[in-house]
Residue, then its C-alpha position, 0 to 999 in steps of 0.5 A: x774357976x781361976x787359972x794360976x800361971x806357973x811360969x815359962x815351964x815344963x808342964x807335969x805332962x805324962x810322955x811315953x818312955x822310949x829306949x832310942x838306939x844307936x851306932x856309936x863309934x862301932x857299938x849298939x848305943x842307948x838312950x831313955x828319951x821321953x821327948x818324941x812324936x809322930x811327924x808324920x803319917x805318910x809317910x810314917x816318920x817319929x821325931x825326937x829330941x835330944x840334947x846336942x852333948x848325947x853321946x848317941x847324936x853323932x851315931x846317927x849323924x853317921x849312920x843316918x839309923x836310929x832305932x826307938x823302942x818302947x819299953x814296958x813297965x817291968x823294964x823301968x831300972x833299966x831304962x832309967x839306967x841307960x836315961x842316968x848313964x852316959x855312953x860316953x863313961x860307961x859300954x852299954x853295948x851288951x845289956x840288951x838282946x838285940x835284933x836288926x832289921x833292913x838298916x842294919x845300925x839301928x840296933x832294937x830291943x828285943x824285950x821292949x814291946x814294941x821296936x821302929x826303925x828308922x831311916x835319917x830323915x833331916x835334924x832340925x836345932x832347937x836351942x840345946x836340942x837336937x830334932x831328930x827326923x827319921x822315916x818308919x822302915x819297920x814297927x816290930x812286935x809280938x803276938x802277944x802284944x796285938x789284940x784282932x791284930x792291933x798294938x794293944x796297950x793293957x798288954x803292952x804295959x808302956x812306961x810313961x814318965x812325968x815332968x817336971x816331977x820326974x816319975x815313972x808311972x803306968x798308964x791308965x785305963x781306956x775312957x772311951x774311942x777316939x773318933x766316936x765319942x764325939x759324935x755324941x757331944x751337942x753344941x751348946x749356945x750361950 
């Protein structure tokens, strides 16, 4: 089997979609972001990568807070809207039912199955992007999204994005238990 070089490009790889929120000019604003990742386990930190021109960036810098809310697949239309309409041109402050945690300036979306409230720790410049690293100070969900006290992705129905084909997807079936299935593997000598 020969590998094909696709060149210097973004691979078509699935990423969970989030709605990142911040207060900008005194109002809550949200944008759709799939470029995020966990950055640290202890303390719990998350990193989001935003283009430098986004309307949300100054709000994160000013308040030193932001939220990362994971929408469900039934929120696809409003999530996409937040990704294609800039807060510079449209007021998105009243499109969601909001709540606040202890930080008071990181707007959280009540309809999202999972919301993380973050305190800004660091900003890293990366070409045309700013990577905001935040410490998670609160993680919010509802009982209906838990099984045995743990988040259940089948109940959450997270929205997934693939690029460069720019398509939304659903999460599939569980394949195996992590940190378990590999115990059965036997090394084969060549």
